[in-house]
N, C-alpha and C positions, 0 to 999 in steps of 0.2 A: 059663197061664204055664209056661214050660219049667222042668224040675226041675234043669237044669244050666246053668252060665254059662260062656260062652266067654271066655277071656282073650286079648286081641289085643296085649298089651304085653310079651310074652315073645319074645326073639330066637330065631329058629330057626337051627340050625346048617346049614352048607352040605350040600345033598343031602337034607335032611329036609323034611317037610311044613311049610307055613306055620303060624304060631301059631294062626291062626283055625281051622285044620282039626284041630289036634292037641292043643291045651291046653284042659283043662276044669277047672272048680272046682265041686265038689259043695257043697251048702248047709252041710255040717258040716266042710268042709275049711278050717278056720281055720289061720293060721300058728302054729307052735310057740311056746309061752311058754318063754323061755330065760333062765337066770341069767347076768348079765354077769360075775359073779365066778367061778363054777365051771364054766359051760358046761352044767350040768344043764338038760334040756328036758322039757317036759310037753306032750302033745297034748290038744286039746279033744275030749272024748267026751261026747255028750249023755246025760243021766240024768234021770229024772223026780223024783229026790230032790234035785237041785241047782238053784240059782237063781243069777242074776247079781247079786251084791251089789256096791254101790258103797261103797268105804271111803275115808276121808279121812286122808291122812298129813300131819302138821304139818311146817312148815318145809321143804317141797319134798322130802320123803323118800319119795315114791311109788315111785321106781325101787329104792331100798334095800329097801323093804318087799316089792316084787315079787320081788326076788332071793331073799329069805328064804322067801316063800310057795311059790315054784316049787321051791326046793330041798327043801321039805317035801312035794312031790308034788301041789300044787294048781295048777290053771290060772289064770293072771292075764293081764290085758291093760292096758297103759298106752299110750294114743294119743300118738304123737310126730310131729313134723315136722322137716324139715331146715331149719336156719337158717344164713345166711351172714353173716359179719362180718369186718371188717378188723382184724388184729392186727399192729402194727408194719409197716403198709403192705402186708401180705399177706392175701389173702382166705382165711379159714378156714371150714370147715363143721362144724357140730355139731348133735346132736339135742336138741330142746327139747320138753318135755311140752306137749301141745296144750291139755289141761284141767288147769291147775295143781293139785297136791295130791291128785288123784283117781286111784284105780286100781280096776279092775273084776275081781272075783274070782268064779270059777265054782265054787261049793261048796255043801255042805249047811248048814242052819241051825246045826247044832251046831258045825261046823268054823269057820264065820264067827264065832260067839260065842267060840270058843277063841282065835282070832287077836286079836279086839278086847279081850277081857276077861281072858284067862288066859295070855298069852304075853309075858313080859318083854322079849324081843328086839325086839318090835314094839309096845311100850307106847304109842307115839306114834300108833297107828291108832285111828280111831273110825268109827262108822257115819255114813253120809250118810242122814239120816232123811227119811221121806216126810211132809211137813207138810200134806198134803192129805187125810189119812185118820187114823183112830185104831183101835187094836185093842180087844180085849175088856177091857183094863185102862185104857182111855181114854188110851193113850199113842200117840205117833207111832211106827209101826214102821220098821225099817230099809228104805230104798228098794231095790227090785230093778228090773232092766230086763228086758223080755221078750226071748226068743231072737230074735224077728223084728227088733226094733230093734237088738239087738247085732250081728246078722249084717250089716245095712247099714252100721252104724257101723264095724265092723271092715273091711269091704270098702272103705269110703270112706277109711279112715285108714292101712291097713297099708302103703301105698306110701310113707308118710312124706313125701309131696309138700310142697315148700316153700310152695305156695300154699294149703294147707289153712287154714281159719279157724274158730275157735270164736266164734260170733256171737250177738247179741241179735235178737229179732224186728224191732226198729226199724231194724236194719241191712239187712234183707231186703225187697226189693220183689217180692212174689210175683206171678207172671203169671196163675195160676189155682189152683184147689184140687185139680186132678187130680194123682194120683200118676203118676210116670214111672219108667222103668227105663233105666239107661245100658247100652247093648248093645255099645259098642266103646270101645277105649282103656283107659287106666290105671284108670279107675273102673268098668269093666264089672261089671255085677251090682248096683250101688248103686241103691236105690229111695228116692225122696224127692220133694220139690216143686221145680219150676223157679222160680228167683228171680234177680233182678239184685242181686249183692252186689259192692261195691267196683268198680262200673262194668262187671261182666262177667256173662254168663249162667252160672249154676252150678246144681248140684243140692244142696238142703239136706236133711240128715238130722236127724230129731228124736230126742232122748233125753228121754223124758218126765220133767218136773220137774227137769231138769238144764240143758238148753240145746239149741242148734242147732249143727250142724257143716256147714260149706260145703266142697264139693269145689273144685278149680280150675275154670277155664273149661271148659265142655262145649259142643261144637258141636250145633246142633239136629239134624243128621243122625245123631248118636249116641244120640238119645233116642227111646223108644217109650212110648206110654201103657200103663199097667198094666192087665191084664185085670180086669174087674169081678167075675169069678168067684172 
């Protein structure tokens, strides 16, 4: 499998090469985490000491928590999608959290514990626990997501496409157990399973012990089987 991903959904300026020839996304080139209040931004930088922690924010305060954590210098990700609704007869667009109350925080064990247990400003945060295992104290540890799953999850959702869905397995009619990679279009680089969801062919990305995220419609011509190596 190639180490770089071409993005074909970026508009080229007049006189420049086509997007297919000129735009590339490396595996660690995630979008910036940015505070909506102050504009402070943090880039994703891989570190062996950090993990992707899933934190739960009560009463839909995941974006508020994300602002605070980013301003503290820690990378966060909140998956959102664009939603349209009519207000007083006019169509309006706004961003809606794709997985309610959850934010993903890339940090150390100590810093995650600081946010959850020792920071009054985000006292409404708690861990999303892994109920499928126990630690040495016979307790469920905080759930973390692997970098590989997060990469596909972020690639699948960073476009904030209005057709993104957070789904249950019962809503997916999987065509096979083979992993595929999207090689063209808005979702280029996403890896997952092909399934029919809401009457359309889509690629479904798994977040272990959390759920499934479905892309928008993906044409068969945009799909390639993943290498077994």
